Backbone bond lengths (Angstrom), bond angles and torsions (degrees), N, CA, C in turn:
res aa  C-N    CA-C-N  psi(-1)  N-CA   C-N-CA  omega(-1)  CA-C   N-CA-C  phi
1 M - - - 1.442 - - 1.522 108.63 -
2 P 1.330 119.10 107.70 1.459 120.36 176.99 1.529 110.65 -68.23
3 T 1.311 115.22 136.51 1.464 121.55 174.12 1.518 107.12 -123.46
4 I 1.317 115.74 124.97 1.464 122.07 -178.98 1.517 108.09 -113.82
5 R 1.317 115.73 126.28 1.463 121.90 178.52 1.532 107.64 -106.31
6 V 1.328 116.36 124.29 1.466 121.88 -179.21 1.518 108.22 -118.56
7 E 1.322 115.55 119.46 1.459 121.39 175.26 1.518 107.27 -110.70
8 M 1.322 115.52 128.06 1.467 120.09 -176.92 1.514 109.11 -151.54
9 F 1.327 114.86 160.38 1.453 118.84 176.39 1.519 109.75 -62.43
10 E 1.315 115.84 144.08 1.461 120.06 176.86 1.518 109.94 -65.38
11 G 1.330 115.83 158.96 1.457 120.22 176.48 1.518 114.05 122.59
12 R 1.337 117.67 -7.91 1.464 119.08 177.28 1.518 109.43 -74.88
13 T 1.308 116.04 148.33 1.461 120.47 179.63 1.531 109.70 -80.83
14 P 1.332 117.14 160.70 1.470 119.04 174.48 1.529 112.54 -57.03
15 D 1.332 117.96 -36.29 1.468 120.14 178.54 1.526 111.48 -64.97
16 Q 1.335 117.34 -39.67 1.464 120.44 177.20 1.528 110.37 -64.35
17 K 1.319 116.53 -40.36 1.465 120.23 178.83 1.523 111.16 -66.24
18 R 1.318 117.23 -40.76 1.467 120.91 177.40 1.527 110.51 -60.23
19 A 1.330 115.98 -44.18 1.465 120.30 -179.89 1.529 110.93 -64.64
20 L 1.313 117.63 -40.66 1.459 121.37 178.80 1.525 110.80 -63.93
21 V 1.329 116.40 -47.16 1.467 120.82 179.60 1.530 110.43 -60.62
22 A 1.310 117.81 -41.85 1.465 121.06 178.91 1.525 110.83 -63.86
23 A 1.332 117.67 -43.77 1.463 121.48 -179.16 1.526 111.32 -65.90
24 L 1.322 117.59 -42.43 1.461 120.54 178.99 1.531 110.95 -65.63
25 T 1.319 116.06 -40.71 1.462 120.31 178.36 1.523 110.35 -63.53
26 D 1.328 116.82 -46.04 1.467 120.99 178.69 1.525 111.15 -59.50
27 A 1.339 117.06 -40.74 1.466 120.58 179.69 1.528 110.89 -63.31
28 C 1.309 117.87 -40.89 1.470 120.80 178.05 1.519 111.38 -66.15
29 V 1.308 116.84 -40.69 1.465 120.44 179.47 1.532 109.53 -62.56
30 R 1.333 117.29 -47.12 1.467 121.42 -178.92 1.525 111.94 -67.93
31 T 1.313 117.56 -44.12 1.453 121.48 -171.59 1.525 113.37 -83.70
32 L 1.320 116.50 -40.78 1.465 120.93 -173.70 1.528 113.66 -103.17
33 G 1.339 116.03 -10.88 1.454 118.98 -177.09 1.517 112.75 74.51
34 S 1.320 116.27 20.45 1.470 121.19 179.25 1.520 110.33 -73.66
35 S 1.309 115.55 157.77 1.463 118.71 169.39 1.530 106.72 -85.59
36 P 1.315 118.05 147.47 1.462 120.05 -179.10 1.532 112.83 -55.38
37 D 1.319 116.71 -36.88 1.465 119.92 -178.25 1.521 113.20 -68.10
38 S 1.325 117.59 -18.25 1.464 119.76 -178.79 1.523 112.85 -89.10
39 V 1.332 117.79 -10.78 1.468 121.28 -177.53 1.525 109.43 -85.26
40 Q 1.305 115.46 122.91 1.462 121.95 177.88 1.527 108.41 -106.64
41 V 1.328 117.95 131.35 1.462 122.28 176.81 1.519 107.71 -124.01
42 L 1.325 116.03 123.98 1.463 122.09 178.45 1.515 108.20 -109.55
43 L 1.318 116.81 124.22 1.464 121.91 179.82 1.525 109.57 -106.97
44 F 1.312 115.51 129.87 1.458 121.77 178.63 1.518 108.75 -122.82
45 D 1.329 115.95 114.56 1.461 121.42 175.95 1.522 108.16 -88.21
46 I 1.319 115.94 122.34 1.458 121.57 -177.20 1.530 108.71 -113.37
47 A 1.316 116.43 129.01 1.470 120.34 175.37 1.526 109.11 -68.74
48 R 1.319 116.52 144.13 1.469 121.35 -177.38 1.526 112.03 -58.61
49 Q 1.336 117.51 -29.14 1.463 119.53 179.53 1.532 111.75 -76.99
50 N 1.325 117.94 -5.94 1.461 122.06 178.68 1.523 112.78 -108.23
51 W 1.338 117.32 15.26 1.466 121.55 -178.26 1.523 106.61 -137.92
52 A 1.320 116.19 134.50 1.467 120.30 -179.09 1.513 110.09 -133.25
53 A 1.313 115.40 153.79 1.462 122.63 174.25 1.523 107.16 -147.61
54 G 1.319 116.14 139.07 1.459 120.18 178.58 1.514 113.23 63.08
55 G 1.316 117.05 26.56 1.457 120.52 177.95 1.514 115.06 83.03
56 S 1.335 116.84 7.87 1.466 120.16 -178.86 1.522 110.27 -130.69
57 L 1.320 115.53 142.66 1.460 120.35 173.77 1.523 109.30 -67.39
58 W 1.314 115.72 142.98 1.462 118.70 176.73 1.528 111.08 -63.52
59 S 1.319 117.31 -28.92 1.467 119.80 178.58 1.519 111.76 -66.99
60 D 1.331 118.12 -18.29 1.464 122.10 178.13 1.521 111.94 -91.32
61 K 1.305 117.43 -7.09 1.468 121.53 -179.46 1.519 109.90 -88.56
62 S 1.321 116.91 -169.17 1.461 122.25 -176.95 1.528 111.21 -60.09
63 A 1.294 115.44 171.64 1.470 122.60 -178.69 1.512 110.65 -53.43
64 P 1.335 117.64 144.75 1.470 120.41 179.88 1.510 111.00 -65.58
65 P 1.345 116.95 150.81 1.459 119.86 176.55 1.509 111.30 -67.65
66 K 1.310 115.71 155.76 1.465 120.12 176.56 1.524 108.67 -65.45
67 P 1.351 118.00 146.70 1.471 120.48 -177.11 1.509 114.88 -55.05
68 D 1.335 118.77 -28.69 1.466 119.36 -178.51 1.527 112.61 -86.81
69 G 1.328 117.62 -4.17 1.452 118.78 -175.75 1.507 115.03 -120.84
70 G 1.297 118.59 4.64 1.425 112.17 179.35 1.434 116.93 174.43
């Protein structure tokens, strides 16, 4: 049973999450020969103030990307 963990900044819409889950599931079915029901996808929405890169919080960096672009 493939399990995919996705960590991303909060702010995606439910429709965007549905599309992502469908695409990841389809990729597992095509690539691994899994059945769709066996693919588990875990989504974790992380606030920008709880994620850092290069020694800086993302909340301290430039404006967040628009939900449809990143």
